[in-house]
GUMI-962830 format. One record per residue (C-alpha): residue in three letters; residue number from 0; x, y, z. Coordinates in steps of 0.05 Angstrom, whole numbers. Layout:
GUMI-962830
  code  pos       u       v       w
   ALA  NUM       X       Y       Z
...
***
This chain:
GUMI-962830
  code  pos       u       v       w
   UNK    0       0       0       0
   UNK    1      28      67     -21
   UNK    2      24     129      23
   UNK    3     -43     164      28
   UNK    4     -55     224     -16
   UNK    5     -97     283       9
   UNK    6    -127     334     -39
   UNK    7    -182     385     -45
   UNK    8    -213     349    -105
   UNK    9    -209     280    -135
   UNK   10    -234     272    -206
   UNK   11    -249     200    -227
   UNK   12    -246     193    -303
   UNK   13    -203     233    -351
   UNK   14    -249     243    -411
   UNK   15    -271     311    -437
   UNK   16    -312     321    -374
   UNK   17    -261     295    -325
   UNK   18    -198     329    -349
   UNK   19    -236     394    -361
   UNK   20    -261     392    -289
   UNK   21    -192     377    -262
   UNK   22    -160     434    -302
   UNK   23    -214     485    -284
   UNK   24    -209     468    -210
   UNK   25    -132     472    -212
   UNK   26    -138     540    -246
   UNK   27    -181     561    -187
   UNK   28    -128     542    -136
   UNK   29    -153     472    -117
   UNK   30    -105     414    -105
   UNK   31    -129     361    -154
   UNK   32    -116     288    -169
   UNK   33    -141     259    -235
   UNK   34    -154     184    -231
   UNK   35    -159     144    -296
   UNK   36    -151      70    -309
   UNK   37    -128      78    -381
   UNK   38     -55      92    -395
   UNK   39     -74     150    -441
   UNK   40    -116     208    -417
   UNK   41    -177     230    -458
   UNK   42    -228     178    -439
   UNK   43    -276     144    -487
   UNK   44    -281     206    -531
   UNK   45    -208     208    -549
   UNK   46    -191     134    -546
   UNK   47    -253      96    -567
   UNK   48    -304     146    -593
   UNK   49    -307     216    -621
   UNK   50    -236     226    -645
   UNK   51    -220     159    -677
   UNK   52    -289     156    -711
   UNK   53    -281     226    -740
   UNK   54    -212     209    -765
   UNK   55    -238     149    -802
   UNK   56    -298     187    -827
   UNK   57    -252     240    -856
   UNK   58    -208     188    -889
   UNK   59    -267     154    -922
   UNK   60    -297     221    -942
   UNK   61    -235     232    -984
   UNK   62    -250     166   -1019
   UNK   63    -322     186   -1034
   UNK   64    -302     255   -1059
   UNK   65    -253     227   -1110
   UNK   66    -301     174   -1135
   UNK   67    -338     201   -1195
   UNK   68    -299     266   -1196
   UNK   69    -279     252   -1268
   UNK   70    -351     251   -1291
   UNK   71    -367     315   -1253
   UNK   72    -305     357   -1260
   UNK   73    -260     321   -1310
   UNK   74    -210     303   -1255
   UNK   75    -196     230   -1255
   UNK   76    -163     186   -1202
   UNK   77    -148     113   -1200
   UNK   78    -190      67   -1157
   UNK   79    -168      78   -1084
   UNK   80    -133      22   -1047
   UNK   81    -132      20    -972
   UNK   82     -74      -5    -929
   UNK   83    -109     -19    -863
   UNK   84     -45     -21    -823
   UNK   85     -25      49    -845
   UNK   86     -95      75    -835
   UNK   87     -95      47    -764
   UNK   88     -27      77    -751
   UNK   89     -48     145    -776
   UNK   90    -110     143    -731
   UNK   91     -69     120    -672
   UNK   92     -18     177    -682
   UNK   93     -74     228    -675
   UNK   94     -98     197    -610
   UNK   95     -27     193    -582
   UNK   96     -12     267    -598
   UNK   97     -77     289    -566
   UNK   98     -66     245    -505
   UNK   99       5     272    -495
   UNK  100     -22     342    -501
   UNK  101     -72     330    -445
   UNK  102     -18     299    -402
   UNK  103      28     360    -411
   UNK  104     -29     407    -394
   UNK  105     -42     367    -330
   UNK  106      31     371    -310
   UNK  107      35     446    -323
   UNK  108     -26     458    -280
   UNK  109       1     416    -223
   UNK  110     -55     364    -230
   UNK  111     -31     298    -201
   UNK  112     -47     236    -242
   UNK  113     -61     166    -215
   UNK  114     -71     107    -262
   UNK  115    -118      56    -233
   UNK  116    -190      37    -216
   UNK  117    -221      77    -160
   UNK  118    -274      55    -110
   UNK  119    -304      92     -51
   UNK  120    -290      69      20
   UNK  121    -332     127      45
   UNK  122    -354     194      17
   UNK  123    -286     225      26
   UNK  124    -240     165      14
   UNK  125    -223     129     -50
   UNK  126    -180      67     -57
   UNK  127    -144      67    -124
   UNK  128    -121      -2    -147
   UNK  129     -68     -10    -201
   UNK  130     -15     -60    -224
   UNK  131      35     -23    -180
   UNK  132      -8     -32    -117
   UNK  133     -62       8     -81
   UNK  134     -65      79     -57
   UNK  135    -116     113     -14
   UNK  136    -139     183     -35
   UNK  137    -173     228      16
   UNK  138    -211     284     -19
   UNK  139    -254     339       8
   UNK  140    -297     331     -54
   UNK  141    -300     284    -113
   UNK  142    -326     291    -184
   UNK  143    -346     227    -219
   UNK  144    -335     230    -294
   UNK  145    -333     155    -308
   UNK  146    -370     157    -375
   UNK  147    -407     102    -411
   UNK  148    -394      39    -451
   UNK  149    -429       5    -509
   UNK  150    -490     -35    -491
   UNK  151    -485    -109    -509
   UNK  152    -551    -145    -497
   UNK  153    -547    -219    -478
   UNK  154    -571    -240    -547
   UNK  155    -506    -213    -577
   UNK  156    -458    -230    -521
   UNK  157    -436    -296    -552
   UNK  158    -362    -291    -534
   UNK  159    -337    -284    -606
   UNK  160    -292    -230    -636
   UNK  161    -337    -235    -697
   UNK  162    -388    -194    -658
   UNK  163    -364    -123    -648
   UNK  164    -384     -61    -610
   UNK  165    -361       8    -632
   UNK  166    -298      -1    -590
   UNK  167    -273     -59    -632
   UNK  168    -300     -31    -697
   UNK  169    -257      31    -690
   UNK  170    -195     -13    -687
   UNK  171    -209     -34    -760
   UNK  172    -194    -108    -749
   UNK  173    -211    -120    -823
   UNK  174    -258     -96    -877
   UNK  175    -310    -152    -876
   UNK  176    -343    -171    -942
   UNK  177    -410    -174    -908
   UNK  178    -424    -133    -846
   UNK  179    -489    -132    -807
   UNK  180    -500     -69    -765
   UNK  181    -553     -73    -712
   UNK  182    -580      -4    -695
   UNK  183    -595      57    -737
   UNK  184    -574     111    -687
   UNK  185    -517     159    -698
   UNK  186    -462     108    -682
   UNK  187    -490      55    -729
   UNK  188    -500     105    -785
   UNK  189    -430     135    -777
   UNK  190    -393      68    -774
   UNK  191    -437      42    -830
   UNK  192    -413     100    -872
   UNK  193    -340      83    -856
   UNK  194    -344       9    -871
   UNK  195    -388      16    -933
   UNK  196    -339      65    -962
   UNK  197    -281      18    -947
   UNK  198    -316     -35    -987
   UNK  199    -361     -75    -940
   UNK  200    -430     -96    -962
   UNK  201    -466     -65    -903
   UNK  202    -535     -88    -882
   UNK  203    -563     -42    -828
   UNK  204    -624     -64    -788
   UNK  205    -664     -19    -741
   UNK  206    -721     -43    -698
   UNK  207    -758      23    -703
   UNK  208    -792      47    -766
   UNK  209    -740     101    -778
   UNK  210    -666     112    -771
   UNK  211    -640     168    -725
   UNK  212    -702     166    -681
   UNK  213    -723     235    -656
   UNK  214    -693     273    -715
   UNK  215    -742     315    -756
   UNK  216    -763     278    -819
   UNK  217    -743     334    -867
   UNK  218    -672     336    -838
   UNK  219    -665     260    -837
   UNK  220    -689     250    -909
   UNK  221    -624     268    -945
   UNK  222    -585     222    -899
   UNK  223    -633     165    -913
   UNK  224    -625     174    -988
   UNK  225    -550     175    -982
   UNK  226    -548     113    -938
   UNK  227    -594      75    -984
   UNK  228    -546      88   -1041
   UNK  229    -482      73   -1001
   UNK  230    -504      14    -959
   UNK  231    -521     -54    -987
   UNK  232    -588     -53    -951
   UNK  233    -622     -10    -899
   UNK  234    -681     -44    -864
   UNK  235    -725      -9    -813
   UNK  236    -777     -45    -772
   UNK  237    -729    -105    -768
   UNK  238    -702    -142    -707
   UNK  239    -647    -192    -697
   UNK  240    -679    -249    -658
   UNK  241    -622    -300    -657
   UNK  242    -547    -302    -668
   UNK  243    -498    -360    -674
   UNK  244    -425    -364    -694
   UNK  245    -397    -421    -736
   UNK  246    -323    -415    -752
   UNK  247    -313    -348    -787
   UNK  248    -386    -338    -802
   UNK  249    -440    -305    -760
   UNK  250    -511    -329    -773
   UNK  251    -564    -277    -756
   UNK  252    -639    -289    -755
   UNK  253    -674    -225    -776
   UNK  254    -749    -213    -769
   UNK  255    -783    -157    -807
   UNK  256    -834    -138    -859
   UNK  257    -808    -191    -907
   UNK  258    -814    -246    -855
   UNK  259    -762    -286    -817
   UNK  260    -696    -306    -849
   UNK  261    -628    -330    -827
   UNK  262    -569    -295    -861
   UNK  263    -493    -303    -860
   UNK  264    -444    -247    -845
   UNK  265    -369    -241    -834
   UNK  266    -380    -196    -774
   UNK  267    -436    -164    -736
   UNK  268    -431     -94    -706
   UNK  269    -478     -80    -648
   UNK  270    -497      -6    -639
   UNK  271    -558      -7    -594
   UNK  272    -540      47    -545
   UNK  273    -493      59    -486
   UNK  274    -497      46    -412
   UNK  275    -465      83    -353
   UNK  276    -398      56    -330
   UNK  277    -415      59    -255
   UNK  278    -407     -12    -229
   UNK  279    -351     -27    -180
   UNK  280    -345      45    -156
   UNK  281    -366      29     -84
   UNK  282    -426      75     -89
   UNK  283    -460      35     -35
   UNK  284    -410      66      13
   UNK  285    -437     135      -3
   UNK  286    -504     170      -8
   UNK  287    -502     173     -84
   UNK  288    -567     150    -117
   UNK  289    -576     117    -185
   UNK  290    -637     120    -231
   UNK  291    -675      58    -256
   UNK  292    -631      61    -318
   UNK  293    -568      61    -276
   UNK  294    -548     134    -286
   UNK  295    -525     176    -227
   UNK  296    -577     226    -202
   UNK  297    -554     298    -197
   UNK  298    -584     368    -188
   UNK  299    -575     428    -234
   UNK  300    -505     440    -206
   UNK  301    -487     366    -219
   UNK  302    -486     351    -145
   UNK  303    -507     280    -124
   UNK  304    -547     263     -62
   UNK  305    -481     258     -26
   UNK  306    -458     329      -8
   UNK  307    -385     311     -21
   UNK  308    -395     281     -90
   UNK  309    -412     311    -158
   UNK  310    -422     274    -224
   UNK  311    -417     296    -296
   UNK  312    -419     271    -368
   UNK  313    -448     206    -395
   UNK  314    -456     174    -326
   UNK  315    -512     223    -308
   UNK  316    -553     209    -370
   UNK  317    -571     235    -439
   UNK  318    -550     269    -481
   UNK  319    -486     228    -481
   UNK  320    -442     280    -515
   UNK  321    -370     301    -501
   UNK  322    -385     375    -505
   UNK  323    -442     366    -456
   UNK  324    -393     332    -408
   UNK  325    -346     392    -414
   UNK  326    -405     438    -398
   UNK  327    -423     395    -338
   UNK  328    -351     403    -315
   UNK  329    -357     478    -313
   UNK  330    -422     475    -274
   UNK  331    -393     426    -223
   UNK  332    -329     465    -211
   UNK  333    -367     531    -205
   UNK  334    -411     498    -153
   UNK  335    -352     471    -115
   UNK  336    -307     532    -118
   UNK  337    -356     588    -125
   UNK  338    -414     560     -85
   UNK  339    -464     568    -142
   UNK  340    -522     519    -135
   UNK  341    -565     533    -196
   UNK  342    -552     535    -270
   UNK  343    -593     558    -330
   UNK  344    -604     501    -380
   UNK  345    -554     508    -437
   UNK  346    -567     499    -511
   UNK  347    -532     433    -526
   UNK  348    -521     420    -600
   UNK  349    -523     350    -631
   UNK  350    -484     329    -692
   UNK  351    -487     265    -732
   UNK  352    -425     258    -776
   UNK  353    -457     219    -832
   UNK  354    -454     240    -905
   UNK  355    -486     290    -908
   UNK  356    -476     314    -837
   UNK  357    -535     330    -792
   UNK  358    -536     381    -735
   UNK  359    -589     414    -693
   UNK  360    -597     454    -629
   UNK  361    -654     484    -589
   UNK  362    -725     463    -603
   UNK  363    -740     412    -657
   UNK  364    -803     410    -698
   UNK  365    -824     344    -665
   UNK  366    -813     374    -595
   UNK  367    -851     437    -612
   UNK  368    -910     395    -636
   UNK  369    -908     350    -574
   UNK  370    -902     408    -526
   UNK  371    -954     452    -560
   UNK  372    -903     508    -572
   UNK  373    -926     554    -629
   UNK  374    -871     563    -680
   UNK  375    -863     586    -751
   UNK  376    -816     544    -793
   UNK  377    -774     567    -851
   UNK  378    -731     521    -894
   UNK  379    -676     546    -941
   UNK  380    -657     493    -993
   UNK  381    -584     487   -1010
   UNK  382    -602     480   -1083
   UNK  383    -607     557   -1079
   UNK  384    -537     564   -1050
   UNK  385    -480     581   -1097
   UNK  386    -428     553   -1050
   UNK  387    -466     487   -1043
   UNK  388    -471     483   -1118
   UNK  389    -396     495   -1127
   UNK  390    -384     437   -1079
   UNK  391    -435     394   -1116
   UNK  392    -470     386   -1049
   UNK  393    -540     415   -1060
   UNK  394    -570     359   -1018
   UNK  395    -572     404    -956
   UNK  396    -625     443    -919
   UNK  397    -623     497    -866
   UNK  398    -684     503    -821
   UNK  399    -704     554    -769
   UNK  400    -759     550    -716
   UNK  401    -782     620    -697
   UNK  402    -828     644    -643
   UNK  403    -885     681    -679
   UNK  404    -895     738    -629
   UNK  405    -824     755    -609
   UNK  406    -790     729    -673
   UNK  407    -736     697    -630
   UNK  408    -699     638    -658
   UNK  409    -719     577    -618
   UNK  410    -688     521    -658
   UNK  411    -640     509    -715
   UNK  412    -630     447    -757
   UNK  413    -580     437    -813
   UNK  414    -567     378    -858
   UNK  415    -511     382    -908
   UNK  416    -436     382    -915
   UNK  417    -401     413    -854
   UNK  418    -467     420    -816
   UNK  419    -428     407    -752
   UNK  420    -385     468    -764
   UNK  421    -445     512    -780
   UNK  422    -489     495    -720
   UNK  423    -448     538    -673
   UNK  424    -480     600    -701
   UNK  425    -548     571    -685
   UNK  426    -526     556    -614
   UNK  427    -503     627    -605
   UNK  428    -567     656    -635
   UNK  429    -611     617    -587
   UNK  430    -566     629    -526
   UNK  431    -566     704    -540
   UNK  432    -641     707    -552
   UNK  433    -629     732    -622
   UNK  434    -687     747    -668
   UNK  435    -694     725    -740
   UNK  436    -684     798    -759
   UNK  437    -616     800    -725
   UNK  438    -595     737    -761
   UNK  439    -621     763    -828
   UNK  440    -585     830    -821
   UNK  441    -518     801    -799
   UNK  442    -471     804    -858
   UNK  443    -446     735    -877
   UNK  444    -387     724    -924
   UNK  445    -402     702    -996
   UNK  446    -400     650   -1022
   UNK  447    -405     607    -960
   UNK  448    -452     555    -931
   UNK  449    -461     601    -870
   UNK  450    -503     646    -916
   UNK  451    -558     593    -913
   UNK  452    -572     614    -841
   UNK  453    -579     687    -862
   UNK  454    -622     668    -922
   UNK  455    -668     625    -879
   UNK  456    -678     683    -831
   UNK  457    -691     730    -890
   UNK  458    -741     680    -917
   UNK  459    -781     688    -853
   UNK  460    -794     759    -875
   UNK  461    -801     742    -949
   UNK  462    -737     779    -966
   UNK  463    -691     722    -986
   UNK  464    -654     741   -1050
   UNK  465    -649     670   -1075
   UNK  466    -716     638   -1056
   UNK  467    -783     666   -1074
   UNK  468    -833     665   -1017
   UNK  469    -864     706    -963
   UNK  470    -894     679    -899
   UNK  471    -965     698    -881
   UNK  472    -966     766    -846
   UNK  473    -892     776    -858
   UNK  474    -860     839    -830
   UNK  475    -801     877    -857
***
């Protein structure tokens, strides 16, 4: 047993929530220890999620852009060949550089780092177990930022490396000839895009009647069209009811509109959600409470039922997003250091990095309808955008939800290339309480895709230069 360590704050988990919390607290004069079981800091986001998936999505986007460029632009390339070992090494180099950067920032801030698995002995004491032994940490306060892991229902837990979760899929073990993806949420759609581009015959099945459940239909439609062209098959209203592995073949029984059939695949990728990574933390030694779904229960300041323990990020429930975890970190540290106990709900954007990309923030059309919130909706088609046309990407749409009486922007949805880069303006507009008039009058550079936000706002008043139309009772 190593000597005890005493600190103001212990942070368990070094993902985008955990390391942000540790750094913010250190900047405010707190003595901080950051506890992480992985050798590399960054958590799921950096090591097994956001960063590696976006690296692979970018690589495969290059492949899709060059395909057919000769027909469109007269620029011809040979058929691409992929060296998986070099692609894996390139991806890994990105993760390593980012991880080293986080480590250096921790050192410069005086944040101590312990590698190991932490468990509570009581509300102020953690025992950290590692290959080098155990160390007891005594902390005035603790922030739990332990994240989540892929869900693997018992049906798919057959003990075979032929059945993957997103964690294994991002390691690119091979490009299977036939790949079954179970789940049409954002992870299934993104990884389906990667593997289909690399050459897999992808069959994606979704139990619900639509992919990307909860997304407005008009925004989802271009993604559906693209996936139907890229994937081998996309089946909604279809369930996998049985799975068996025989040698290098996975046999899946699928039940849907066409009946029941057993099919063979090289690999199966299970993308049916994520679950909090909270087991084995010794929570029974504290007053922390968990919901029926296993998430940690917190108040607006991210404080648990135990006055010495806060929790942030995926482990407290949806939305399971890295930037939401970083936001949680700020709220928790402000509560701990500044004593603030309340927080105004923030506008949290969502992005799906398919092709085309999808992004939205604030109120959606489905939510407005369900909540009975009156809104006026304007849609600017990218077929009227010169920049979109020059990119040969007129499959996009920019959508605004506007409060009729105040003309404030309540929601923004964008589908199209680089939607994830554009949505930040929508977040700022909603956070600032901006009106459609403010957005319409703000000068945007030309020719850019950002103009589609300005044009959509102008369309609300019937003054868009590139789309004819005027809403009922429009004001100038």
